C-alpha positions as CSV (number, residue, x, y, z in Angstrom):
1,V,-12.8,16.5,-4.0
2,A,-13.3,19.7,-1.9
3,S,-13.9,18.1,1.5
4,Q,-14.9,14.8,2.9
5,T,-16.8,14.0,6.2
6,L,-16.5,10.4,7.3
7,C,-17.0,8.1,10.3
8,A,-14.0,6.2,11.6
9,G,-13.5,3.0,9.6
10,S,-15.0,4.4,6.4
11,A,-12.9,4.7,3.2
12,T,-12.1,8.1,1.8
13,Q,-12.4,9.1,-1.8
14,A,-9.0,9.1,-3.6
15,V,-7.8,12.6,-4.6
16,T,-6.2,13.1,-8.0
17,F,-4.4,16.3,-8.7
18,T,-4.2,17.8,-12.2
19,S,-2.5,20.8,-13.8
20,P,-2.7,22.4,-17.2
21,V,1.1,22.6,-17.0
22,A,2.8,19.4,-18.2
23,G,5.2,17.9,-15.6
24,T,3.7,19.6,-12.6
25,T,4.3,17.6,-9.4
26,F,2.3,18.0,-6.2
27,S,3.3,17.7,-2.5
28,W,0.9,17.8,0.4
29,T,0.9,18.1,4.2
30,N,-1.8,16.9,6.7
31,S,-2.5,18.8,9.9
32,N,-3.7,15.8,11.9
33,T,-2.3,12.3,11.4
34,A,-5.0,11.0,13.8
35,I,-7.4,10.9,10.8
36,G,-5.4,8.0,9.4
37,L,-3.3,9.9,6.7
38,A,0.5,10.5,6.9
39,A,1.8,13.9,7.9
40,S,3.0,14.6,4.3
41,G,3.4,13.0,0.9
42,G,3.8,13.6,-2.8
43,G,1.5,13.0,-5.7
44,D,-2.1,11.9,-5.5
45,I,-3.7,10.9,-2.2
46,A,-4.9,7.3,-2.4
47,S,-8.1,6.2,-0.6
48,F,-7.5,5.4,3.1
49,L,-9.6,4.3,6.0
50,A,-10.6,7.2,8.2
51,Q,-9.4,6.8,11.9
52,N,-10.1,8.4,15.2
53,N,-8.1,6.9,18.1
54,T,-8.5,10.0,20.2
55,A,-10.9,10.7,23.1
56,N,-12.5,13.4,21.1
57,P,-15.6,12.2,19.2
58,T,-15.0,14.7,16.3
59,I,-11.6,15.4,14.7
60,A,-10.6,17.0,11.5
61,G,-7.5,17.3,9.3
62,T,-6.6,20.0,6.8
63,I,-4.6,18.9,3.8
64,T,-2.6,21.6,2.1
65,V,-1.4,21.0,-1.4
66,T,1.6,22.7,-3.1
67,P,2.2,22.3,-6.9
């Protein structure tokens, strides 16, 4: 999944990482926890409910993945 645009309260699509190299693990970081996703994690990203508890009507997060 390249990018997702959602309204607060909508469920995201889950993101599954794959690699042609057996045993590859993935870690990721999120630039904006206000979207409803933790700051970092490992493995695939499960579906979550998009959030926006800020005064800004439009927010974004960038997820950076490292194999």
